[in-house]
Every structure is written in structure tokens, then in C-alpha cells.
C-alpha positions in Angstrom: -37.9 44.6 167.3 -39.4 47.0 169.7 -38.9 46.6 173.4 -41.4 46.9 176.7 -42.0 45.1 180.3 -45.2 43.1 180.5 -47.9 45.5 182.4 -50.7 43.4 183.1 -51.2 39.8 182.6 -54.9 38.2 182.5 -56.3 34.8 183.4 -58.0 34.4 179.8 -54.6 34.2 178.1 -53.8 37.6 177.2 -51.6 40.6 178.4 -50.6 44.0 177.7 -46.9 45.5 177.3 -46.0 49.1 178.2 -44.0 50.0 175.5 -43.1 53.5 176.7 -45.2 55.7 174.6 -48.8 56.6 175.4 -50.9 53.3 174.6 -50.1 49.8 176.1 -49.9 46.8 173.7 -52.5 44.0 173.5 -50.9 40.3 173.2 -52.0 36.9 172.7 -50.6 33.7 174.1 -50.1 32.6 170.6 -48.0 35.2 169.9 -45.3 34.2 172.4 -41.9 32.4 171.1 -39.9 30.2 173.7 -41.7 31.0 176.5 -45.3 29.8 178.0 -47.9 32.4 178.8 -47.8 30.7 182.8 -44.5 31.6 183.0 -44.7 35.0 182.6 -44.5 37.5 185.4 -45.6 41.2 185.4 -42.2 43.6 185.2 -40.8 41.2 183.0 -38.9 42.8 180.3 -40.0 41.6 176.6 -39.2 42.0 172.5 -42.1 42.2 170.1 -43.2 43.0 166.9 -46.0 45.4 166.5 -48.7 44.2 164.1 -52.4 44.8 163.8 -55.1 42.7 165.2 -59.1 42.6 164.5 -59.3 45.4 167.1 -56.0 47.6 166.6 -52.4 47.1 167.5 -50.9 44.7 168.6 -47.7 42.6 170.2 -46.3 39.8 167.8 -43.5 37.4 168.2 -42.9 38.2 172.0 -39.9 37.0 173.8 -38.4 37.3 177.2 -35.0 39.5 177.0 
């Protein structure tokens, strides 16, 4: 699994992960495992798998480290 940190959270139930590469990855609250979206904070480290959404790459199976 890849790792990164939460860069931005929105009030609409999605956010972005800083992967350390050139682009951030989108994630939706439905892709979280073992944590509620409301418990997440910007800057927290997460692990994830990179998947493909309708609008391009996205993070799936997102878990706090």
C-alpha cells in the first residue's frame, strides 16, 4: 500500500491526499476503512491503494497509519 498525508478535507465528504508526487489523489468518504470521515484531520498520515474513478486516479481503501 502507498502512503501519504491528508492535504485537504472538504465539508462535502471528500478530500485530497498528498502522495509526495506531482499530483494529489482524490478520495471519497466511502473509500475509508476503520475511521469516520468526521474524525479525519488535515496532516494525518494514511495508507491507501491507488484506483481509478470516473474522473481519473483516486485513493481507495484509505486507512489511518
